[in-house]
KOLNUMAR-849842 format. One line per 10 residues: number of its first residue (from 1); for each residue x, y, z of N, C-alpha, C. Coordinates in nm, 3 decimals, padded with zeros to 5 digits. Each point is the difference from the previous one (the first is absolute). Example, Ala and Ser with C-alpha at 12.3 -4.5 7.8 and 13.67 -1.06 7.14 Angstrom:
1	01.319:-00.569:00.780:-00.089:00.119:00.000:00.090:00.120:00.000; -00.035:00.105:-00.072:00.082:00.119:00.006:-00.077:00.109:00.073
//
This chain:
1	00.081:-00.141:00.017:-00.034:00.169:-00.058:00.041:00.137:00.084; -00.039:00.061:-00.125:00.118:00.152:-00.018:-00.033:00.059:00.126; 00.066:00.054:00.032:-00.037:00.124:00.111:-00.092:00.150:-00.077; 00.006:00.084:00.072:-00.081:00.092:-00.031:00.065:00.110:-00.024; -00.002:00.077:-00.065:00.096:00.142:00.009:-00.044:00.094:00.114; 00.146:00.010:00.052:-00.012:00.107:00.118:-00.142:00.111:00.002; -00.008:00.026:-00.113:-00.095:00.143:00.024:-00.160:-00.040:-00.003; -00.027:-00.159:-00.043:-00.103:-00.101:-00.008:-00.036:00.040:00.148; 00.140:-00.076:00.059:-00.085:-00.044:00.168:00.017:00.108:00.103; 00.029:00.150:-00.046:-00.007:00.138:00.070:-00.158:-00.004:-00.047
11	00.004:-00.010:-00.106:-00.161:00.101:-00.056:-00.094:-00.132:00.085; 00.017:-00.130:00.012:-00.088:-00.089:00.045:-00.065:00.035:00.154; 00.142:-00.016:00.049:-00.023:00.054:00.122:-00.052:00.120:00.034; 00.044:00.098:-00.023:-00.033:00.132:00.017:-00.195:-00.002:-00.034; -00.030:-00.075:-00.098:-00.142:-00.041:-00.022:-00.050:-00.016:00.084; 00.005:-00.188:00.033:00.001:-00.026:00.151:-00.029:00.056:00.126; 00.102:00.124:-00.023:00.043:00.043:00.176:-00.107:00.105:00.030; -00.024:00.050:-00.139:-00.150:00.124:00.039:-00.115:-00.074:-00.019; -00.061:-00.072:-00.071:-00.073:-00.092:00.057:-00.077:-00.084:00.129; 00.116:-00.002:00.099:00.008:-00.019:00.061:00.051:00.100:00.144
21	00.009:00.092:-00.012:-00.003:00.119:00.083:-00.121:00.079:-00.029; -00.076:-00.009:-00.138:-00.110:00.033:00.049:-00.160:-00.034:00.009; 00.063:-00.160:00.000:-00.112:-00.044:00.122:00.055:00.032:00.091; 00.103:-00.018:00.054:00.034:00.030:00.103:-00.062:00.140:00.163; 00.010:00.066:-00.138:-00.088:00.170:00.026:-00.122:-00.045:-00.017; -00.089:-00.078:-00.056:-00.176:-00.028:-00.019:-00.032:-00.057:00.109; 00.128:-00.110:00.020:-00.074:-00.076:00.172:00.015:00.037:00.113; 00.096:00.051:-00.020:-00.025:00.137:00.153:-00.083:00.105:-00.018; -00.020:00.047:-00.110:-00.114:00.110:-00.001:-00.202:-00.079:00.022; 00.064:-00.113:-00.065:-00.132:-00.072:00.076:-00.010:-00.057:00.143
31	00.076:-00.056:00.044:00.015:-00.001:00.143:-00.026:00.090:00.060; 00.082:00.126:-00.045:-00.025:00.087:00.151:-00.180:00.097:-00.017; -00.071:-00.008:-00.156:-00.082:00.014:-00.001:-00.158:-00.076:00.079; 00.085:-00.182:00.009:-00.071:-00.083:00.068:-00.015:00.025:00.128; 00.109:00.046:00.048:00.012:00.016:00.157:-00.063:00.125:00.063; -00.021:00.103:-00.066:-00.066:00.131:00.019:-00.111:-00.045:00.001; -00.034:-00.049:-00.094:-00.190:-00.080:00.025:-00.040:-00.045:00.061; 00.088:-00.156:00.023:-00.021:-00.039:00.124:-00.028:00.103:00.147; 00.116:00.014:-00.002:-00.020:00.108:00.136:-00.110:00.111:-00.005; -00.018:00.040:-00.056:-00.157:00.080:-00.007:-00.084:-00.092:-00.011
41	-00.016:-00.088:-00.048:-00.108:-00.178:00.079:00.024:-00.014:00.103; 00.084:-00.044:00.100:00.014:00.010:00.097:-00.032:00.102:00.112; 00.014:00.080:-00.046:-00.032:00.141:00.103:-00.170:00.029:-00.011; -00.061:00.011:-00.138:-00.103:-00.058:-00.023:-00.077:-00.091:00.168; 00.039:-00.094:-00.066:-00.081:-00.151:00.092:00.036:00.086:00.127; 00.101:00.039:00.064:00.035:00.010:00.101:-00.122:00.156:00.065; -00.015:00.101:-00.077:-00.078:00.094:00.042:-00.135:-00.087:-00.011; -00.065:-00.071:-00.078:-00.129:-00.010:-00.019:00.010:-00.134:00.121; 00.053:-00.046:00.045:-00.032:-00.107:00.127:00.054:00.143:00.108; 00.067:00.058:-00.006:-00.055:00.080:00.165:-00.150:00.074:-00.025
51	-00.021:-00.001:-00.109:-00.080:00.108:-00.001:-00.147:-00.111:-00.028; 00.003:-00.092:00.029:-00.079:-00.105:00.017:-00.080:00.007:00.084; 00.022:00.027:00.149:-00.062:-00.028:00.091:-00.058:00.094:00.116; 00.016:-00.010:00.119:-00.018:00.086:00.127:00.114:-00.036:00.070; 00.059:00.118:00.047:00.119:00.005:00.101:00.148:-00.050:-00.101; -00.039:00.084:-00.098:00.159:-00.081:-00.035:00.117:00.035:-00.029; -00.005:00.120:00.052:00.183:00.050:00.135:00.059:-00.115:00.047; -00.054:-00.010:00.061:00.003:-00.143:00.103:00.040:-00.132:-00.066; -00.090:-00.022:-00.080:00.020:-00.161:-00.117:00.067:00.039:-00.059; 00.054:00.083:-00.051:00.118:00.093:-00.077:00.099:-00.041:00.011
61	00.047:00.044:00.155:00.142:-00.025:00.104:00.010:-00.092:00.006; -00.136:-00.182:00.018:00.122:-00.110:00.045:-00.018:-00.077:-00.188; -00.118:00.062:-00.133:00.057:-00.068:-00.071:00.045:00.066:-00.071; 00.075:00.066:-00.009:00.106:00.059:-00.114:00.160:-00.058:00.066; 00.062:-00.004:00.111:00.106:-00.050:00.051:-00.006:-00.176:-00.049; -00.127:-00.059:00.031:00.002:-00.123:-00.027:00.026:-00.104:-00.126; -00.098:00.135:-00.135:00.009:-00.004:-00.082:00.166:-00.011:-00.088; 00.022:00.103:00.054:00.202:00.035:-00.005:00.069:-00.088:-00.032; -00.029:-00.077:00.158:00.091:-00.135:00.080:00.009:-00.101:-00.137; -00.156:-00.060:-00.037:-00.034:-00.100:-00.077:-00.006:00.011:-00.115
71	00.033:00.151:-00.085:00.025:00.015:-00.144:00.114:-00.002:-00.005; 00.108:00.088:00.101:00.151:-00.038:00.003:00.047:-00.125:-00.015; -00.034:-00.070:00.126:00.053:-00.078:-00.015:-00.089:-00.156:-00.110; -00.035:00.064:-00.108:-00.026:-00.115:-00.104:00.057:00.071:-00.158; -00.026:00.173:-00.008:00.046:00.041:-00.132:00.187:00.078:00.063; -00.012:00.074:00.075:00.174:00.029:00.067:-00.115:00.149:00.079; 00.149:00.040:00.029:-00.002:00.188:00.079:-00.044:00.075:-00.037; -00.050:-00.008:-00.116:-00.056:00.101:-00.075:-00.115:00.030:00.026; -00.076:-00.050:00.074:-00.135:-00.063:00.063:-00.025:00.082:00.179; 00.078:00.078:-00.001:00.045:00.013:00.175:-00.104:00.112:00.036
81	-00.012:00.032:00.144:-00.143:00.076:00.056:00.013:00.137:-00.081; 00.120:00.036:-00.006:00.054:00.162:-00.057:-00.058:-00.018:-00.199; 00.008:-00.079:-00.052:00.023:-00.032:-00.131:-00.184:-00.048:-00.036; -00.085:-00.065:00.137:-00.131:-00.009:-00.048:-00.066:00.204:00.006; 00.096:00.071:00.112:-00.091:00.078:00.042:00.039:00.069:-00.162; 00.087:-00.002:-00.100:00.067:00.073:-00.038:-00.113:-00.017:-00.149; -00.032:-00.121:-00.016:-00.082:-00.039:-00.114:-00.140:00.080:00.052; -00.069:-00.009:00.099:-00.118:00.028:00.040:00.020:00.126:-00.035; 00.085:00.111:00.029:00.038:00.142:-00.033:-00.035:00.036:-00.128; 00.119:-00.108:-00.077:-00.003:00.034:-00.161:-00.142:-00.035:-00.054
91	-00.110:-00.140:00.061:-00.109:00.044:-00.069:-00.080:00.136:-00.009; 00.045:00.043:00.148:-00.086:00.094:00.007:00.022:00.126:-00.054; 00.116:00.013:-00.036:00.026:00.100:-00.055:00.025:00.035:-00.173; -00.030:-00.137:-00.028:-00.018:-00.061:-00.161:-00.065:-00.013:-00.033; -00.070:00.007:-00.122:-00.120:-00.068:-00.061:00.086:-00.125:-00.111; -00.061:-00.134:-00.018:00.027:-00.076:-00.131:00.071:00.081:-00.108; -00.156:00.055:00.001:00.084:00.096:-00.173:00.120:00.081:-00.028; -00.009:00.068:00.129:00.119:00.091:00.008:00.165:-00.148:00.011; -00.028:-00.068:00.047:00.129:-00.086:00.046:00.018:-00.070:-00.137; -00.109:-00.044:-00.116:00.002:-00.035:-00.117:00.039:00.078:-00.125
101	-00.050:00.130:00.039:00.077:00.122:-00.100:00.127:00.040:00.015; 00.055:-00.028:00.088:00.176:00.027:00.061:00.075:-00.115:-00.106; -00.061:-00.108:00.068:00.081:-00.130:-00.018:-00.051:00.023:-00.203; -00.082:00.036:-00.048:00.008:00.010:-00.140:00.066:00.063:-00.063; 00.036:00.114:00.069:00.079:00.135:-00.040:00.161:-00.091:00.019; -00.009:-00.006:00.117:00.157:-00.085:00.006:00.051:-00.080:-00.093; -00.092:-00.096:-00.017:00.042:-00.096:-00.122:00.019:00.031:-00.105; -00.053:00.140:-00.063:-00.047:00.023:-00.129:00.117:00.053:00.007
//
């Protein structure tokens, strides 16, 4: 089998390299967008749960720490009590449309 000329090797490598770098960027952007939407949805569930009944302030003081412990055990440290509170605040401060619009403009 004959060897390819050096220039062809470099062009082939460069072409594949560009495809891989582009794919990495697309994957990173997709993951980031999905994570932001997921955190917003978690915040929504927390807010809806807290507003679902009477005496929710006391209930929330007990439920969120336990929820943080269970989620952290299964999914890692990103679900600490302060992070759950941040997700809740994120939901209260932004609409899903705002998040999607921002993500869409970042990706284009």
